[in-house]
C-alpha positions as CSV (number, residue, x, y, z in Angstrom):
1,M,50.5,92.6,134.9
2,L,53.9,93.5,136.3
3,T,55.2,96.5,135.5
4,T,59.1,96.4,134.3
5,L,60.2,97.5,137.3
6,E,58.7,95.2,139.2
7,A,60.0,92.9,136.1
8,S,63.1,93.8,137.3
9,L,63.0,92.8,140.8
10,P,61.1,88.9,140.7
11,V,59.8,88.0,144.0
12,E,59.3,85.1,145.8
13,M,56.0,84.3,148.6
14,A,57.4,83.1,151.0
15,E,56.7,82.1,154.5
16,V,58.4,83.9,157.5
17,R,56.1,83.1,160.3
18,S,53.1,80.9,160.7
19,G,50.3,82.6,158.2
20,R,52.6,85.3,157.6
21,Q,54.0,85.4,153.6
22,L,55.4,88.4,152.0
23,A,57.3,88.8,148.6
24,I,61.2,88.7,149.2
25,H,63.7,89.3,146.0
26,A,66.9,87.9,147.0
27,R,70.6,87.6,145.0
28,A,72.4,85.7,146.8
29,C,76.6,85.4,146.5
30,A,78.0,82.3,147.6
31,E,81.1,83.9,148.2
32,A,79.7,87.0,150.2
33,E,81.1,88.0,153.4
34,L,77.8,90.8,153.3
35,I,74.6,90.8,152.2
36,L,72.8,93.9,152.4
37,F,68.8,93.7,153.5
38,F,66.5,97.3,152.4
39,V,63.7,97.4,154.1
40,H,61.0,100.4,153.1
41,G,59.2,102.7,154.6
42,S,55.6,102.8,155.2
43,C,53.0,102.4,152.9
44,A,55.8,102.1,150.4
45,S,57.3,98.9,148.2
46,M,60.9,97.4,147.6
47,L,60.7,99.2,144.4
48,Q,61.8,102.3,145.7
49,W,65.2,100.5,146.1
50,S,65.6,99.5,142.9
51,H,68.5,101.8,141.6
52,Q,70.3,100.8,144.8
53,I,69.2,97.1,144.6
54,Q,70.0,97.0,141.0
55,H,74.0,99.1,141.5
56,F,74.7,96.5,144.3
57,S,73.7,93.5,143.2
58,T,77.1,94.3,140.1
59,Q,79.2,94.0,143.6
60,H,80.4,90.2,143.6
61,S,80.7,90.0,147.3
62,V,77.5,91.1,148.5
63,S,74.1,89.3,148.7
64,I,70.9,91.6,148.5
65,V,67.9,90.9,150.5
66,A,64.5,92.9,150.3
67,F,61.0,92.5,150.5
68,D,57.5,94.0,150.6
69,M,56.2,94.4,154.3
70,F,53.0,92.9,155.0
71,G,50.3,95.1,153.9
72,C,52.4,96.5,151.1
73,G,53.8,95.6,147.6
74,R,53.2,92.4,146.4
75,S,53.2,91.4,150.0
76,P,49.5,89.8,151.2
77,K,47.0,92.7,152.3
78,P,44.5,91.4,155.0
79,C,42.2,93.3,156.5
80,I,42.9,92.9,159.7
81,W,43.7,95.7,161.8
82,D,45.9,93.8,164.1
83,A,48.4,92.5,161.4
84,Y,49.3,95.6,160.8
85,S,51.1,96.3,164.3
86,T,54.6,97.6,164.8
87,D,55.1,94.0,166.8
88,Q,53.7,92.0,164.0
89,L,56.2,94.1,161.6
90,V,59.1,93.7,164.1
91,E,58.6,89.9,164.2
92,D,58.6,89.7,159.9
93,L,61.7,91.9,160.3
94,A,63.2,89.5,162.3
95,A,61.9,86.5,160.8
96,V,63.8,87.6,157.3
97,L,66.9,88.2,158.9
98,E,67.0,84.7,160.7
99,R,66.1,82.5,157.1
100,Y,68.5,84.7,154.6
101,N,71.5,84.8,157.4
102,G,71.2,82.3,160.2
103,K,74.0,81.5,161.7
104,Q,76.1,81.9,159.6
105,D,78.8,84.5,160.3
106,R,78.3,87.2,157.3
107,R,78.2,90.8,157.8
108,C,74.8,92.5,157.5
109,V,73.6,95.6,157.0
110,L,70.4,96.9,157.5
111,V,69.6,99.8,154.7
112,C,66.1,101.2,156.0
113,H,64.2,104.8,156.6
114,S,60.7,106.3,157.6
115,A,59.2,103.2,159.3
116,S,62.0,101.4,159.3
117,C,64.7,102.9,160.7
């Protein structure tokens, strides 16, 4: 059962790389010139960005992407230690950036803290 906070940030389970699914919340704006990517810290979830996401979702020139890192929040949590290496998590981030910006000519801003810096 979803909490109220989880329900306010619906996600899609997306395979960003082979065998790597992440819970991703995306609010696209067709006329957006800027994409904000919210990246949480270690052992947290995208829910910690809920106030910022709600604030920026009212801006009509901004698209928003937030995701739960592998092993966190609503993303899968396999019992394979190597799946959580820094290299693996960085590759996931790069895949999310590619998926939601691709070759489009929009500015991207990473809003991060903790292990996500």
